[in-house]
C-alpha positions in Angstrom: 216.6 -23.9 32.6 213.0 -24.9 33.2 212.0 -28.5 33.1 208.3 -29.3 32.3 207.0 -32.9 32.2 203.8 -33.2 30.3 201.9 -36.5 30.8 198.5 -37.8 29.7 196.3 -38.4 32.7 197.0 -38.7 36.4 198.6 -41.8 37.9 196.0 -44.3 39.1 198.3 -47.0 40.4 199.4 -46.8 44.0 203.1 -47.2 43.3 203.0 -44.6 40.6 201.1 -42.0 42.7 203.7 -42.5 45.5 206.6 -42.2 43.1 205.3 -39.2 41.3 204.6 -37.5 44.6 208.0 -38.3 46.0 210.1 -37.2 43.0 207.8 -34.2 42.1 208.3 -33.0 45.7 212.0 -33.2 45.4 212.1 -31.6 42.0 209.8 -28.8 43.0 212.4 -27.6 45.5 214.6 -26.5 42.5 212.0 -23.9 41.5 212.5 -24.9 37.8 210.3 -28.0 37.6 206.7 -28.3 36.5 204.5 -31.4 36.1 201.6 -30.8 33.6 198.9 -33.4 33.4 196.7 -33.3 30.3 193.3 -34.8 29.9 192.9 -38.3 28.5 191.1 -38.9 25.2 191.7 -40.3 21.8 195.3 -40.6 20.7 195.2 -37.6 18.4 193.5 -35.4 21.1 196.1 -36.4 23.6 198.9 -35.6 21.2 197.4 -32.2 20.5 197.1 -31.5 24.2 200.8 -32.5 24.8 201.9 -30.3 21.9 199.9 -27.4 23.3 201.3 -27.9 26.8 204.9 -28.0 25.5 204.6 -24.9 23.3 207.8 -22.7 23.4 209.8 -25.5 25.0 212.3 -27.9 23.4 210.3 -31.2 23.1 211.8 -34.5 24.3 209.2 -37.2 23.3 209.5 -40.4 25.3 209.0 -43.2 22.8 210.3 -46.8 22.7 211.6 -46.1 19.2 213.8 -43.2 20.4 217.4 -43.0 21.2 218.6 -44.9 24.3 220.5 -42.7 26.8 222.1 -43.2 30.1 221.9 -40.8 33.0 225.2 -39.1 32.2 224.4 -38.5 28.5 220.9 -37.1 29.4 222.7 -34.8 32.0 225.1 -33.7 29.3 222.3 -33.1 26.7 220.4 -30.9 29.2 223.6 -29.0 30.1 224.4 -28.4 26.4 220.9 -27.0 25.8 221.2 -24.8 28.8 224.6 -23.5 27.7 223.1 -22.7 24.3 220.5 -20.5 25.9 217.5 -22.7 25.9 214.9 -21.5 28.4 213.1 -24.8 28.9 212.8 -28.5 28.0 209.5 -30.4 28.0 209.4 -34.1 28.3 206.2 -35.6 26.7 204.7 -38.9 27.9 201.7 -40.2 26.0 198.8 -42.3 27.2 198.2 -46.0 26.8 198.1 -45.7 23.0 201.3 -43.7 22.7 202.0 -40.8 20.5 200.9 -39.9 17.0 203.4 -39.7 14.1 202.7 -35.9 14.0 203.8 -35.5 17.6 207.0 -37.6 17.0 207.8 -35.4 13.9 207.6 -32.3 16.1 210.0 -33.6 18.7 213.4 -32.1 19.1 214.6 -35.4 20.4 213.0 -38.9 20.6 214.2 -40.5 23.8 213.7 -44.1 24.9 213.9 -45.0 28.5 214.2 -48.7 27.5 213.6 -51.0 24.6 210.8 -52.5 26.7 207.4 -51.0 26.2 206.8 -49.3 29.5 203.4 -48.6 31.0 203.1 -44.8 30.9 202.8 -44.4 34.7 205.9 -46.4 35.2 207.7 -44.3 32.5 206.7 -41.2 34.4 208.2 -42.4 37.7 211.4 -43.5 36.0 211.8 -40.2 34.2 211.2 -38.2 37.4 213.7 -40.2 39.3 216.3 -39.6 36.5 215.6 -35.9 36.5 216.1 -35.8 40.2 219.3 -37.8 39.9 220.5 -35.2 37.3 219.7 -32.4 39.7 221.8 -34.0 42.4 224.7 -34.4 39.9 224.5 -30.7 39.2 224.7 -29.9 42.9 227.5 -32.5 43.5 225.4 -34.5 45.9 226.2 -38.2 46.5 222.8 -39.5 45.3 224.3 -40.7 42.0 227.1 -43.1 42.8 
């Protein structure tokens, strides 16, 4: 199953650039990962761009109001979708102003990484690390202890 991460803008903060480069590089080795960065703009424009970038994928919208999940439950959710024949899942991360209500309504799942409001660049790094962790679980590697 393909994994697409759609995010508004490119990381500007040093730690975020480094984290995105590190985990994107690791995930790219699977051949099923894609990072799509959409242009920043007004909130409604960003949401439309994210919806367009995630067309034909199941949409997982990262939002602080979403369901909290741990690594193993996210892993199980992805496996279940794959077993049911889903071709791809897109994770959507908004910009500084978050998502529009329309984008939230069009989500297949609202996921929260934390009850804290996370800066979107930090949320991207956390998500990429978790996706990498799940890949290592699938391969039986010791990264997840």
